[in-house]
N, C-alpha and C positions, 0 to 999 in steps of 0.2 A: 675321626675323618670324617666319615658318615653324618654323626650325629650333630657335627659342626658345623656342617652344611643346612643342615634340616632346619637348625635353629636360625643361622643366619639365613636363609630366605627371607625370613621378616623380618630382616636389618638389613638390608643392603645399601650400597652406596647407592648416593645422587649424579656424581661427578663419575664425568664420560670414560674419561679412560679407569680410574676403578672400576666402574659398573662394567664394563666391556670387558676386564678381565676376572670380573667374578659368574661372568655368562660363561665365560671358556671353559674354567673350574669345574664351574657347576654342570655344563653342559655335558662333559668328560667324564666328568665322576660319574654323575647318571647311565652313560653308553656303558660303561663298566660294571653298575650295579643295578639290575633291574630295582628292586626294594626302593631303592633313590628316587630312581624316575616316577619309580608309580605315585611315593608320596610329594613329588616336587606336579606330580600330572594333578593329584588331587588337590594342593595348594591352588594353583592355576586355576583350578574348574570353580573352587570358591572366589578368588582373590582377584577378579579381573584389574584393580590398580595394579598388584605385583607381575602378572601375567606380559599386562604391557612395560613397566618398566624394567621387564628382565626377559622379553622376549620378541619386542616390538622394535620394527628398525623404520626410517626416514631418510627420503632423499631430495638433496634440492641439486639440478641440472646449475642454480646460478651461482654456486660459488665454487671456490679452486675444491681439486681433487685431495682428499678423500673425501667423496660429495653423500657416499652411502654412510650413516651414525645410529647409533642405538636412539629410540626415542627416548625418551626418560621426561615422564610429564612434569610440567611444572605444578605448581601447588592447586590455583586454578583450573586447569586442566585435569586434575586431578576429580575436583569436586563434580566440575562437568560431568566427567564418566559415570559419576556416579548417580549424578541427576538423568541422564542418557540411561541407565538400567532402569532403573524405577519406573521412567516412563513406559517401558518398554516392558517391563514385570506387571506394571497397576495400569495397563495400556486404555494411555491419556496421549494425547497428541501436545507437543512439546516444542515450541518454535526460538529458533535461533537468529540475532541477528550481531553480527557485526565491526570488528577491524578486519582490513585484510591478511592475512598471515597470522592468524590467533591459532595453527593448528586443529581449526575446527572440524574439517571435513577430517583429516587421519583420525583424529579421537571418533569419530562417530563411524566412520570404516570398520576401526578397529574396533568397536563394541556389538557392531556387528559381527566380525568375522569371532570374538569371544564364543559368542552364542552357538555361532556356525558350527567352530572347534568341536564346542561342549554340553551345547544344551540340546536335545533330543526335541524334532518340531520347531525349528526354527527356521525359516522362508522368511526371507527377504527382498526386497525390491528397491533399488538406488535407478535413481532418474535424474539428467539435465536435462537443458532445453534443447540440446543438441545431440545425436550418436554420437559424435565425433569429442564430446568433454565426456560419453560417460564411459565409454570403453576403446581403449585403441592400443592394440598390444605393444608393450616395451612405450610407452608415454607414459610417464609417472602421473601426468597431469591430470591425466583422468581418474572416473573413481573405482573401475574396477581391476584399474592393474595396480592401483596403490595394494590392492587388499591379495592379489595375485603375485607384488611382488611381496608380501609382509610373509604367506602361506609359505612361499620358497622357502621361507627364509629360517622355520620353523622347526625346533628340533626334531628329527624326525620321530620320535617315542611321544610326541604333541599329537600328529598326524593324525588322519581318522585313516582307519586297518582300508587295504584296499587302495588308498589313495592315487593313483597316477594323475602328473600333471598334464600331460599330456592329453590327457581323457575325462581329465574333471577341470580342470582350469582353463575352458575355454573363452572366445569371445563371446561377453555378453551375459558368462554362467561362470560360477563357481560353484562344484557339489560336495559335497560328505558323504559318500556312499555308506556309510558305516552308520552315521544316522540318518540318511536322506533327509539332507538340509541343501538349502542354496544360495545360490548368493546369486540375484538377477540382474540386468542390466534395462532400461529402456529409455528410447528420447522420450522427449515432453510431445504427448497425442491428447484429445479430448475423454480420451480413455483409459489413460495410463493408470498403471496397476489393476483393471477391472479383469484381469486374466486369473487371479486364480486369489486366495486368502494370502494374506503376510501376516508376517510378526510385528511386521513394524516396513514401513515405506518412507525411504531417505528423499527430498526435495531439494536438490541441493541447485543452489541459487535462483530461489525461486521468485525472486523481487524479477528478473532477466527473463522470465517465462513471456509469453507474447498472453494477453489479458486474455481473451477469450480461452486459449487452453490451461492457462491456469487456474481460471471459475471451474472450466466444467472437472478437468483432473481433481482435483481439489473435492469437487461436490461425487465424481466416481470412487474415490480412496475410503470414500467415509465409509460404504459399502463393504469392501477387503480387507480390511484392518481396524484395529483400533488406539495405532501408532503412528501418526505420522511428524515424521519430523523435516518440516520446512526449514531450510538454512539459506543467508543471506546476507549481502551489503546489500543496506537500501537503495534501490532509483527511486526514488517519490514515495509518496504517503501514498498515490492513487490507483495501481495496484494492490494485484489481490493480496500479495504477501503484504503490504504495508497495511492495507486494508486490514488481516488480520493481528498485524503488532500492534494497531492501536484500537483494533478489539471497533472495529467499526461494525455497524450492524448486530445483530443478534449474535454472533460466534466471536464468543471467547476464548481465548487459550493460552496456558502455560505458556510464558516465554524468561528467554534469559537474553543479557544483552551482553556481551564479551569484549567491553570495551577497553581500549590497549593499556586503557590505567592499571589493567590486572595481572598487565605482562612484563615481570620483573625485567627484561631486558628494554622494551621500549619504552617504559614509565621509568627509566634510571632518570635520577633528579627533576621531580616532580614540583611543580610549584605550580601556583595562578596568581594571577595580576590583583592587588586591592589600590585601583584607583592607579596611584602610577609605584605602588610597592609590590615589588616580589615577597610573594609571602612561600616557602617552602614548607612541603608537604614529608611528613616522614616517611609512611612507605606505601603501597598499592593500596591495601583496603582499604585507607584514607584517602590518596587519590582518587578510587571508584567513588568511594560516597562520597566527594565534594562533589564528580562529574555528576552522579545522577541528581543531588540536589538544582543542579541547573548552572552552576559553576564549570566556567573554562578551566579546562586542567593543562596545564603545558609541560614539555620537555623538550631537550634538548634534539633525541630522534620525531618529537611533535614537532618541534619549530622545524625543522630543518624537511620536513615533508609536506607542512604547512606552505613552507617558501616556491618549492617547484611546482606545486601540483595550483589547477586552476580551482576555483571555492566550489564549483558544483560536485568536482573531482576527488577534491581534500574530504568533503563533506558526506562524499557515498561512501570510499577507501576507507578513511581514518576515523572520523567524527560518528556514528550512526546517526546523522542529519535527516530524518527525512523532509525536513522542508525545503533545505538546501539541493540534496540532492536529487537528480535523477533532470528533465528537461523540460519544468513545470511549466506553464503560459502566467500563472496568475505569481505574483510573489508570497511563497507559502507560508512565509514568518508574520504577512502579515494577514494572510484566508486563516491561518490562525485563531484570529483571533474576532472571527466571524460567529457570532451565534445563533447555532440552529433553535429557533425557538421551539416548545411543546407542544402539545394537543390539550387543551383545554374543553371541559362544559362546560356553559353557565346555565345557573338556575332558573333563571327569568329573560325572556328577549331585551328588557331594559340594561341587562350588567353589564359593568364594563367588561372589557378583554383584558384582564392582567396584563401591564408590562411581561413582554418573554414568552406570551401566551400564542396558540393559534385555537378558533375557530374550523369548525368543518359545516357545510354546508351545500345546500341547492337553490339553488335564485330560478324563479318561475315568475309566468305573466298572469297577474289578474287584475282585469278589466285594466288592458293597455297600461299597467304600470307590473316594474320589478322589485317584488317584493322578494324576504330572503326566507330560507326556512332550514335551521341549524339542524344537523344530522349527522351521526356516525359515518354513516354511509355517505354525507355529501362529499362532492366532489369536486368543490372551492375550497382551498386553504385559504382563510383570512383571518391577517394580523393587525390588520387594522380597518375599522371600518369607515366607506366614504365622509368627508366635512365639509361643512357648506365652505364655501367658499376657496379651497382649493383641487383642483387640476389635478388630473389623474393621464397616464399612459398605457395601453394597452398591446404586449409587444405579443406577437403570435407565432410557433413554427408548427406548420404542418407534417404530419409523419407521413417519409418518402420511401416508406417498404422497403429501405435498403437491408441487403444481403444478411449485414450483421446486426440487422432490428434497429428500429429507431421509433419514438413516442411525438405524440402532439404536446405542447406545453404551451401556455398562455402565463404569464409576467403580465403583474400591474404594478405600476412603479407611479410615484406622488414627485409630479414636479417640482414643487414648492423644496421635499427632501432628498430625493432621489432613492428614497428605500423602497424596497419592496414591499406593497402591503396588502395581494393579494398572488396567488400563484393555485397552478392547476395541470396537472396531465395525467396522460392514458391513452389509449386506441383508440379513437375516438367516431373516423372516417371524414370525409369533408362536410355531411351536411353537421353533424352531433358539434364541429370545431366552429361553425359559422355561429350555431347558436348558442354553443357556452358564449362566442365572443360577441358576439352580438350583446347579450343581458349580461355580461361584464363592465362590456362599456357602458349601460345604460344607468348600469346599478351604480357606479364611478362617476358619478356626475355627468352623463354623457362623455365620457372621454374618448380621446381620441384613439383608435382602434386600429394597431399596425403589424399586421400580418404578414410573413415576405411570401412574395412571391412565384417565385419561382416552382417548379413542378406541382405536387398539388395545393400548393398554397394557390395557384392563379385561380384555381377550382373555387377556393374559401373568397378568394377575392369577387371573382364575380358572382359569390355567392350573397357576400354583405353589403354591392354594389345594389341590390335589390330589397335588403330590408332597411329598414330602421335604425342606421350606424353612421356616425362619424369618422366616417374613414379617411384612413392617409394615403395621402397620396405620392408619390416620388416624381419628381422632377427630370427628365430623361435628356439632357443639357448634356449629360456627364457621357452617356453613353454615343453622342454625335451625332443624336436627332436637333430637329429642330429646338432651340431655348423656348422653354415655356411646354413644351410637349409632357403629359402629364401619365403614369402609369399608377393603376390600383396598388395600396400595399408598398413593401418596405423592397426595393431592388434589391439584389445582391450580386453584386458588378468585381471584378480584382481589384476595384479602388474602394469598393463602398465598406464592403467585409472587415479588411485590415484595419479600418478607418475606425468603424463602431467597437471591436473588439479592443484593441489598441484602447481608446477610451474607456470600460469596461476594465480594463488591468489597471490604469491610472486610477477610477475611482476606489477599486479595490485597497492599491499600492497605496493612495492617500487617506485611506479610510472616513469619505466621504459617503456613502452607500452603508445600509444595513442589508444582507442578504436575508438572512432569517429563514428561507426554506434549506429545511436539510437535504432534501431530492434538489435543492440549486446544487447547494454548496459541495455535494459528495460528485456532482458533475464537474462544478469550478475544480476540485482538486484532480482530477485525471483527463483536465485538459491539456497539453502540450502542446509544444512545437516539434512535430513530426521531424525526426532528422531522414527519416526515409524521402520526406515527401519536403528539401530543402526548406525544412524547418516552418511550414506551416500550421497553424493554430488547428487544432483539432482535439477530437474526443481519444484516446488512447487506446491502439486495437478494437475490441468489441463494445466497450464503455458508450455512451451517450452525451451528446453535448447541446438537445434542443431546449434545456432550459438557459444556457448559457447564453446560446442564438438571440433564444427570446424575448431575455434582460438586456442583452445590449442594444436589439434593437430599437426595445422601450428608451434607454439612454439615450441612442441616436436620436430619436425622436424629440426627447426634452432641451436635446443640444439645439436643434434647429426651431423647434417651436416649445421657450420658453416661459415660465406660467408668466400671463399678461393676462388682466381683468378683463374681461368679455366686455365692458365698457370702458373705457379709455376715456382718463381722467386724470388734472393737475395732484389728485393723493394716491396714484397708484403705486409709488413706491413706500409709501407708507400703509398702504393697503395689504401690501406684499411684506414688509418687515413687522407686522404686527401680527401676520399668520404665522412666523415662522417664530416671534414671540411666546404664542400662544403653544405652537406645539411645544416649544422648550418645557414651557411646566409639566408639572406629574401630572401621570395620567392623559396627558393632551393626544389628542388621536384616536381618543376612540370615543364611543355614543355614549353619551353620558345619561344618567336615570331622567 
């Protein structure tokens, strides 16, 4: 009997009823035979998949009793568990985005429990955005309660020596007195996980953490562990989780997408549509591969979920769709088509700027003329140099010293094409902001300069009035003043701001503008309809939106003051059409040799 059980432990049944019967038989035999128990313990210590499939439990309060049942991994979950183990063993970060209810939290937590139970030197930290999601006694939806639930159902011979549930499985901590390992809970905060070294840290539903807290916690945890495990359904692409998943900036992270097509129950009967023809898919592996290629894969379960959910909820909870999930202000599928141009150094000042590239430069005044000095340290990013006959608008937003932090930002747009032709941002102060705006305006054919005139922008406008500047003035009739009264700069009101932003959203949605600047595009991605403020368009959390405002202001000025030749003639339309035709030619819009 003992030899038969020793052999069968490597060849157990995956059928729920038979698996449970085998567990009962095996652990009853271990209770009577210490030698068998020692053998089984060694097998489980070396084989994490066998340990889960023969000792782990799950619970779903939403289904009829019995709602506690043996946890038996699907094939995709087995692969996932082994990949998590590899990330912990080799100390690298591993991101998981997922369809809801794929068993991801259970898998991650039980991998941590396996180390806690069998491997010395295994301290872990798990966290979520609120304490009530991290641990609440007897609430199985919380992270630590899942671990506690499973620890208390382990056969006694597998538990640590001296383990006492009341003493060692309390609130926010589960301790192994034999190996001195711990699994500790913590709610989201800027210093998350920095209280000591951890073998791995789980960041649950990381996309839903407050943006500034998520960014600070990600930075803080880098020094305390080599293995961070961010897990979430997507909530747009602008939060820290979305940026990591899509490799924004310099950070790259190994990731896995656990899409519903991997789940044999949810993906039962998979198919895709080829025009109006329904094409069956033979299995989950093929369905997942087709989904990864960008084709929508359906199933009866998928169709039912799509029918009962909103578009954004479906994108977030089911389809791992960063572009349609969350509450983005801009249409993310269209924003994703925008191309961030890349830095380029010209060999000679007379060389063209290749399409898709930009240069960096400083503008200096020499003998009352604004000249360009190209330099890696230049404060102005130039996508197109000014062209004769073209007209431009300079939109600016001065830093206000907000608690969450903001910047000075300047965006130059062409009146004919609406495209962004130059941009600059930084922390300058009002004097430097005035100087930069004035020089840029002069350089771009005496462009109209439109600073937002609230707070520090008022000081910028006041300074520009004293300089040689083609300053924009707002008519204040919409504020209740006498018609014709003007105010220097672009005035932000409860009427003008949403109109300006809606126009920019339309320009992006209809693809009539090229934004080009990577800093501006990054701000567009985190610009949301804030549900906490009645859907007010603004940057998400601690992210910045000064570039969005500056770009939108320039667009609004173009709408109010469209391209018009300085001298009105009967050939105005012909001149404008000629400029547009010239712009469309190869390499047009750049200084020629």
